[in-house]
C-alpha positions, 0 to 999 in steps of 0.5 A: 497494546495489552502484550497478550492481544499482541501476541495474537496479532504477531501470530498473524502477522507471521502466518501472513508473511509465510505465505507471502514467501510462498507467493515469491513475495519478499516479506519482514514483520516489524513491531514499529514503523522506526524499524521499518523505515530502516528496511526500507532505506536498506532497499533503496541505493543513493540517486535511485528514482523513487516513485510512491502510490497514494497512501496515508500509511506512507504519510503517517510513517513519514516515509515522504519526509524521507524521500525528501531528504536530496538522498533520491530521485523522488517523483513528488506527485505532491509537490506543489505545481507537479505535473502529476500525470506525468509523474504516473507515467515516469512512475512506470520506469522507477527503481523502486515503487512505494506504497501500501495496500488496501488488504492483506489475505492470510492466504498471502494475497494482496488487494487492492482498489483503485480510482486512476489505475496508477497505484495497481499498474505500477503495483503490476509491472514497470518499476523494478522493485516495488515495496509494500508497506502496512499495518496489521489492521490491513490484514484479514482472512481471504479475498471476500474479507478484503472486499469488505474491508474495502467498501465498509472502511478504505474506500469511504475513508479515502473518499472522505479525505479526498473529498469527493462527492461520493455516496460512501461519503454519506453512508459510511460504505460503498454503494456501487456508484456511478459517480464520476468521482468514483475511487474504486474503479478498478480491482486487483488481485496479487498472488503467486509472483513469477519475478521472485522478491520483487514484492517486497512487503513490510508488515508493521505492528501498528494501526496505520493508514485506512 
């Protein structure tokens, strides 16, 4: 990437990180997924019970492979034959929960929209530690911009990835549908936190996920 362009992106990342810290969330900015993986590992202890939310970012980064290396009790929702609903519920007792975010505002807020609600529920309460990883492409100006991002990018792309028969897979943007496969049923804004540093955000200077 052009250095001048990246310098501007980095300024936005640092500004967002400062706002997240003001909201009682831990935050670090890194240039690469390799650096992010090192930080994630530093937050994990051998034997920890670890769960994940559905995330293309985690897949892109190789986080799932790292969690499968035997050092952790990984509640692997993607394992063949896994009881996914049980894993969703067991995730609330995990030591660490890893996820991404649909959008992160420059005001220090996380904006997430779920179909089942298991991901946003674990983000809000349950796991002792939550690690949120996101590429710079997830950063937006404010909550209104976050909603637009989900409606025009994240929701249609994820619905397409999951093979959902929803209008957004045909139009490329949210139609506020009543489809039984609608993936945007619950929206959550995560602002200032009562438990300092329970939520840890790693902002990465790469474009990752949807």
